[in-house]
N, C-alpha and C positions, 0 to 999 in steps of 0.2 A: 548366484544373488536371488535372494528371493524379490520376487517385484511387491514393491511396496507403492502402493495406489495412495490417494485421498478417496474417501469412501465418494460414490458418483451422489452429490444434494441437489434435491428436488430444488431450481429455484420458484417462487412464489408466482402464482399467475396474475398479480399486479403488474402493473407497468413500474420498470425503473426508471428513478429522476435521475439516476448518477449522468447522464446523457448531457453535454454542456451544451443546448439547445440554445442560450440566451445567448450564444454569438449573434444569432439574427438579430437581435432586437440590438446590439450594441455595434452590430454591424450593419444595419440598414441601408447608409447609403453607399456601401459596395456590393447589394446583393441586387440582383433582376428583383423586378417590382411585379413577382406571379406566385402564388401559393401551389401550384399543382406542381411546380419541377421539383425534380427528385435527384439527386445525386447517385451515381455508378456505385455508393455503397450496396444499393441493393444486391447486386451480385456480388458482393460478399457477404451477405447474407442465407447467399444461396454456396457459395463456396464453405463459407461453416458449418452449413448442412451436410453436402458431397465429401468432406472429407473426416466428418468426424468417425472418430472410431470407433470400435463397438464397445458399450459400459453395460452394467449391469443394469437388469430389467426393472428391478426394483430399490427404491429407496430405502432409507432408513425408517424403523417406526419412530411415530412421533410419543413423547413423551407425557407425563400429566401436564394439565394446562397451569398458568400461573394465577398467582391470586388475583380475587376481583378486584379491577382498579375500575370504578363506573364512568369517572369520568375523564381517562387515559380510554376507555376502548369506546368512550362517545368519540373525541377525537380521532381515533382510527376509522370512524367510521365518516366523521365529516370531513376529516382530509383527504378519503379515499385513499388510505397506507397499505402498506399489507398487515394481513393479520396479527395478533400475538402467535408465538410457538407454536401454542397449545389448540388455535384454532382449528376445526376436523376439517377445515377446505383444505388445508393442506396436503392433506393425503398423498401418496404417489399418484401423479396422472403420469403415463405413457407420452405423450403428446405435450406436456409441457416439460419431460425430462429429455426428451430428443428432440427438440423444437431448436432453430437455431438461437442465439441470444437473442434476448430481447433489444439488448442499447444495439447491434444492428437496427433490427426492426425500425426504432428510432429516428437512426440516420438517417433512412429514406425520407423523414419528413423535412430534414434540417436541411438549409440553403447554404453551399457554402460559404464561411465566414470571409473569406477571403482570397487573391489569388493562388496562396499556396497550398492551401486547402483543393481547391480545384484541379492545380495540377496532382496530388497527392491522389484524389478521387480518380484521376483519370490512369494515374499506372497502376492503382492498383485493380482497376477493372480489363486493363491491358495484360496485367501479369494473370489474371483469373482468368481469365479467356485464354492464354496461352496456358492454360491446366496447370499454372505455378503459384497459387496461394498460398499467403505467409511467406513468399521468397524472401530471400534476405537481398535481391538485388534491388529492392525498392527504394532503401536510400543506400546509397555506395559511399562511401571513406577512400579515395584516388592514390590520395600522397600523405605522406607527413612530410611536413615542410621546416625547413628554420630562418622565422625570420627575426628581427628587430622591429620593437617598436619606438616612437618618434624617441623615445626619452635614453635610447639606444641598449635596453634589454633584450637578451635574443630570447624566446620562447619555440617551442614546436607548435606549430599551427595544422591542423587537417582539412585537405580540403573533401570537402561533402559534394557530391552531385547527386540531385534528382531530376530525370527529367534532361531540360535542354538547363539549366540552375545552376551553378557552381558556389557556394561559399565557404568560407573559412573559420574554423574557431579552434580555438585551445582548449586544454582539457579542464581548467577553471570553468567553461562555459558550462560544459556538460555536468558537470560537477554541481555547479548554480541551478542551472535546470530540474537535475532530478533533486536536489535539497526544496524547490518553488514548491514541486510535484509533491513529494509527500507532504508539506503543509498543506498541500488544497486537496488531497484526496488522501487522508489515513486511512480509509477503508478499502485502499485500493493495490493492489503489488506493483509498485514501480518495478520496474527495471532496474536490476543492478547493474553498476557499473566499477572497471578494473581500477585497482587501488593506483595511487601516484607511483608509488614508489617505497619499495620494502625496506626496511630497515638494514636486514642482509646486504642488498645494496649498494647502501652506502659504507658498509661494515667493508665490505671486499673491495667497492668498485667506488669511491668517496669522489674523486676527480671526473668519472667520467657515467654517473649512473644516471643523468640525466641525458645522456647521449648516446645509451646501447640499443644499439639497433633491436637485437632481441625485444628490449622490452619494449621498444617502438612498436614494432611489429605488433607485437599480443594485444597492448592496447589498441594499434587500429582496431583491429579485427572485433575486439570486443567493443568499441565505441560504435564502431559499422553494426555490430547488433542490439546493442540498445536502443540506436535509432531506428531499427527496424523493429523492434519491439512496440516500440511508441508507436510506430505511425499504421501497425495493421491493429493496434487494441481498439476497443468499439469507444471508450470515453476517450483514453488519452491521445485516439488519435486526431478526434475531431476537437481538440480545447485550441483554441488559439495562442497558449503560451507557447505552445508545442509548433504553430505554423510559424509566431514571433519568430524562435529560436532557427528555422529553417527559411526565414524570409531574407534575401539578399537587400533588399533596399531599406529595412531597417535594421538600426543597430542594434544589440544585442543587450548592450550597457543603456538605452533607452527604453529598451522593454522593463528590464529591470528596475528603472527610474519609475514606469508608471504606476497609475493609483490603483492597479488591479494585486502591483508584487507589493508595494509599502504598504496597503492598509493590512495586510495579511497578518499575523501573528509571528513572533520570534517564533514560537515551535508549537507543535499542534496543540500539548499540553494545556494551553493559555487560550485556546481558542474559545469563542463563544460565537452566536449570533452576530450580533452588534459588529464584533470583530469583520464579521463575514460579509457586510451590511453590502461591498460595493464589489464582493468577489459574485464568482458562481453562485445560484444556489444549491446544485447538490454539495459545495466546497461548506457551505453556511450549513446543510442539512444535517453534515457528518463531521461538524465539531465537536474536538474532543469534551468531556465532560473534566470539569475541576476536582480538584484534590479536595478528597472529603476525608473526612473522619469513618474510624472503623464503626461496622453497624452489627446489630445483635444476627444472630441465624435467625432469630424467629420471623423476622423481616425480610432476610433473603429473597428475592424473585429463585424459583426452581431455575437451571438452569439447563438449556436448551442443548438435546444427548446428541444431534448430531454433530456442534461444537465441541460436545466432549469428545465425543469419535475421533474428530478432526483431529483435536489436541495430542490423542495417543500415537494415531497415525501420522504425524506431524515428527513427534517427537522418532519414531520406530525411521521414517522416513529419511529424519537426517543422521540418524546414527548409521543406516544401511550406506547411506552418500560419501559420508566422509571414510569408514571403512574403505569403499570401495573406491574412491581419490587416493586414499594413501599406499593401498596394494598398487594400482597402477603406475603412482609416482614412484616408487619405488621400480616396477616393472623396467618403466622408462632411462631410469639409470642406470641400470643392471646395462640395456641395449646399448647406451653411451660408452660404460665400460666395455663393453661387448664387443663393439666395432673397433676400439681400440687394439685389443689384443689381435683382433680379425688386421688390423694394418699391419703391426708387429710381425705376425705370424706370414703374411703375405709375401715381408720385405726379407723375412728369413730363406722361402724356396726360392725369390726370387735371385737371391745371391747362392744357394745350391746349384742352381741351373748355371751358372754363369764356371762355376768350381771344375764341373763334372763334364771335360772334354771326353773323358774315354767312352764315356757310351751317350753320344746324340741322342736317343731316341729317351734315356733317360732324363738326359736336361731339358728335352721338348715337353716333356710329360711335366716337370716341376714348373716351368716357367708355367704351362697351362693352368695346374694348381694354383700359383701366384696369382693369375689373370683370375681368377675364380674368387679366390680370395679379396682381392682387391674390391672386385664387386660386391660383394658379403661386407666388406667394410663400409663401402656408400652407399648401399640399399639398409642397410644396419642403424647407420645414423639419418639415414631419410626417414626410418619406419618412425623412431625415437622423435622426430618431429612432428611428423604428423600425429601421433599418439599425443602427444604432450597437447598439438594444437586442437584435434577434435574430438578428441575424448576430455583430457586432465582441464582443459578448459570449460568444458560444458560441466564438466562433476563440478567443479568450484563453483562456477556460475547456481548449480541448484542449491549446492549449499548454501550460499547466501540466499536464495528463495526461501530455503528452508524456515533461515532467521528471519525474512522479511514475514513469512509469515505466521510464525508466532507473535510479530511486533502488531498485526493485525489482528490476531484473535485475544492479545490481548486489550487492545484498543477497544473490542466486542465487551470483553468481561466488565473496560469500565464502564460505558455506555451503560451497563447494564446495573452497576454497582450502582452507576448516580439516579437509576429509575429506583432501584432497591430504595435509600437514602430516600427519596421526595416519596415515594409511599409510604414509608416510617414516617417521615416528618408528617402528611397529610394524614394519616393516623391517629396519632397522636394529638394534633391540632382539634380532630373531630372528636376524639375523644374529649378536649379540655373546653370544647364547645358546648358537649353535650352535659360536663357537669355546671358550669358556669348557667344555660339553661334550667337545669333542676335546681340549682340554688336560687336563681330569680322565681323559679313556680313555689319553692318554697315559703320566700321572703312577702311574695306578694300575696298567698294564703293565709300568712301572719297577721301580715298590715289589713287584711280584710275581716278578719277574727278577732282584733283589738279596736278599729274605727269607731263611733259612736254616729247617731242617726243623725248630729249633727252637721251640717255641711263644714260652721266655721268654728274655730279656738276658742274657747271663754276667755275674754280679756281681762289684762293682768288688771292689778289695783293702781290708781294713780297715786303716788307719792307724794304725800304732805307733809308741809315744814311744822316739824314742832315749833309750837306757842308759849310762851314761857305768859301764867300770872300775871295780872297788876297786881299793885299795893292792896287792895281790894277786893280781890281774890277773882275779880271779872276778868274771862278772858276774853282777848280783842279779837275782834274777827277781823279775817286777812280780807286787806282792800286792795284794789288793783293798782292803786301807788307801793302797797310792799311788796307784789308779784313783779319778778323781773320778766321783761321784754322778751319774749320768744327769738331767738336765734335765729337770724335770716341764713337760710338755705348757701351755702359756699358755691361758686361758680367750677363747673367741673372744667378737671384741667384737659389740655389741649396737646394734639401734639405726641411727641414720644411717652412723655408721661403719664396721657391720658392711655396712650393704648397700654403699657405695663398696666396700669391701673385697675384697667379693662380684665388682663388675662390674669393679672392676679385676686381678680374678686372672681373669676371664672372657676381658678383653682379650689381657693377657700370655699367658694358655694360645694363644688365637686366633693371636697372633703369633706364638709358637715352634712353632704347629703347622701347618703349609702346608698340610693336607690337609683343616682345619678350617673356614681360612679358604677354601679351594677349596668344600668342601663350606656355605657361608656365603654365597659369590657365586652360585655355582648357585641356591641357597633365593631371593634377594633377586632376580636376573636373572626366575625364574620368576613369581614374583609382579609384578613390573614389567610383565611382558610380558601377563598375566592381565588387569592393569589398564587396558595400554594397548588389548587386544583389546577390553572391553566400553567403552574411552572411543571406537573407532573404529565398534564397533556402530551405537553411540548415535548418533554425528555421519553417518553413514552413514544412518539411519534418519529424522533431522530435515532432512540435504541430500535425500534421495529425499521425502519429504510436503513439504516447501517448494516443488520442483519442481513435484511435481501440485499444491498451489495455487495457483502461479505460473499455470503452464497453466490451470487451469479461470479463473483471475482475468482472464486476457490473454481468452478464448474469451467472457464475458462482456464485456468492454468493448470486442472488437468486433461485437457482435452490438446494445452501448446506440449504438458510435457510429455504425455506420449508421442506425439509426433516427432521432440524431438527426443527422445530415448528410441525410437524408430530408427531415425537418423546417425545418431551415434553408433547403433550398431552395426545398423549396415556400411557406415564407415571403416569400421574398426575392420567389419569381415571383409570389406576389399582394399584396403591397405596389408592385411595380411596376406591374401591370396595375390594381391601383387608382387609384393614380397617372395612370396614362394615361388612365384613363377620367372620372376627374374633368373633367381637364387639357380632354380631347376635347369634353367638354359645354359650358364654357364657350366653348372657341375655335367650336364653331359656332354659337351665338347669336353670337358677336362677328361671324364672317363674314355671319349672315342682317343685319345691324343697317348691316355694312359694303356689301351688297352691294343696299343705298337708299340711296345716296347717287347721285343725277341725276350723268349725264358734262356738259359743255358743248354740246357736239354736239348730244346728244339732248335739251339743254334748247330748245336752236333751232328744231332740227325740230319739238319737241314745238309749240313757240309757231307756227312758221309755218303748221302743222296745222290749228292754234287759229285761227288768223285768217282761213284758208281757206275753214273751216267756217263763219265768223261773215260773210263774203263772201257764200257759196253762201244761206244762211240771210236775209241782207237781198234 
């Protein structure tokens, strides 16, 4: 199989904010009152550097820079966030590429949030000191027990042990933990868990599918791997939700009802900063954008070439893993069929050895062959089980990882799609504001050209009442008695009626005054532009933070994959060597027994020689 590896991605030189150090503030009452204390995770950073496998010395070259977003750039500079993908400071730095994961380095200044974190830190330190970093013995599942709840329903509980602490969790607890972590950290690779039951199991064994010991044993192994991957992860291993899952003093149902879990959105696609206000800062920064309308290609940001290459390699890796897993599964099934054939052949040889009484040497040889075939029956069945456990399960797990990588790459695309829409809306609003400003300037020039030197407009003529002449032709002059008294001003309305009247007057005045309308439109456009600038800056910061976190996570996954691939190949070589060694030993004994069978010609020669010796003696 061609070795398919995700290309080494140079993480940005800025500090990653995905490490949940917020637990110090949340649990200050349980933490020591000192700021100089560091946890044993410092040794984990050293181990991460010590066990790092060889990787390429150069990273992928940078692509063209993104369009200029002045507001977004100001936000990046102000918040100290990672630079945009096209920033020239992101060129390959060997010291950065081969340095330990920055999330481990941040963990050295994070105090333990609870007693579970303290115990896990001590266990990690002990394993690293013993030369077993990333060992699967950090958290162990000792047994799968059948228990009954208060309502009389039976279920399988897994006995988990780390240090001197033992807890019991059922499969649904593992499922809810992973579901919460997926909602909290959409930019991280959450380790997969095994499926509960397949439809094939229910179809073939509808009554005993839940109690199948093979399924339970496989699930127990994979759930233990899930917990160990969480415990060794630089971010997930420091999350208090994981500590709550491993706590023996707090019920997991109470943890699920806590504010940290209940305030999370139902799905990452509906998350926002407000929805994560009571959760961790990294989870809020990595919230998924809302669904957006399609955008014109002219406004699309240029894709980061690193993520484009990761997408290509992920598709290739998923195809290779699926192909290898399919052939390994076929090989395991053939080994199972072969062990049945060996068993039947062994019984045939043993039967022949009992029926051949005339030649004891031949019967003994056949019996030895039957024993060798019995040994091959047992070793072949053991080989099939070991290949299924050590190889097939790992390949299936990495098939799930390939799907999860596609998911976080889709999340990255959604982040930059949201940023593209925000940039397009900002550009359109700037164009509208410029158009309004030009229209306002033109109107002001026209008004200035048409204005007169007088500051006030001429008064309109006062209307007079038509006077009819009298009989003698004289026109009488109007008198004060003839003129009606001036109307008294009406009192202003009060309460709700007064408010509505004032609002109506303002609207009519705006409609009647083009200048007022233009001023109002300009004020609204400037206010909306300021809001769009803030939103674009926030989305740019979120997108860059998510990109930085995804790059770190993919580098972490690359190192984990090399370790696991090495262990897988070592296991495969070891179990085949043991299989061959056991079979070689029994077949050597069978060969020695077969060589003791005398040939017919040799028997005649021996008899003639014996007779000749007897004649000479006589």
